[in-house]
Phi, psi and omega in degrees: 000130175262132182237134177230122174280143172216149183229003175218155178212161178221138180250132175233129177261109185267097178202089179204174183299326187275346179290125181276142177284136178268186184295346178264003181079019183268123177237321183252126177199165174259130180245112179257106182270128187248132185236145169254107184294345175284345181254301184191145172257001180262339180231121179292149176272340178206154172230131177251117184248135184239120183239157172258358178280133181295323183265056182280162182299149178284161172301154173201168179238124178266096184296324183295328178251004178054049184233138176264135173242118177245139184238132182229159171289146181304334179296342180269356186303308183299319179298313183288320178299317178294323177300312182286338177285324191250344181259149175215139344284164181237142182229151169250140182230146172208142173263114184299334180278312184267343184067012172292140181208163177197169173243138181198176178245179177277174179298139174237151176291143177298132179082004180291128179272130177286127178253124182292132179273146179292000000 
């Protein structure tokens, strides 16, 4: 399992005339780029992609750039966006063999109240 911590993100909505359709017929999607500021702000450690196409691309791990790509249905965007906005720390995970992946946080104590940071 490959795990990537991230503490910053950028959202890009890819939907325009110039976006090329890939082999899955995907042209329009939301790309949530995740960065670990301790590593680099120029290269994301993970990308979370949200599509409305049923036949979207599978999760994968780009070993040459050490980047995780996770793909979700657009219906999951709000849930995942809220998780990365309100939880700390947040990680992206992928198994390079099975391509199973997820986004999650670390263990929290039961009943722990989230305190908003300034």
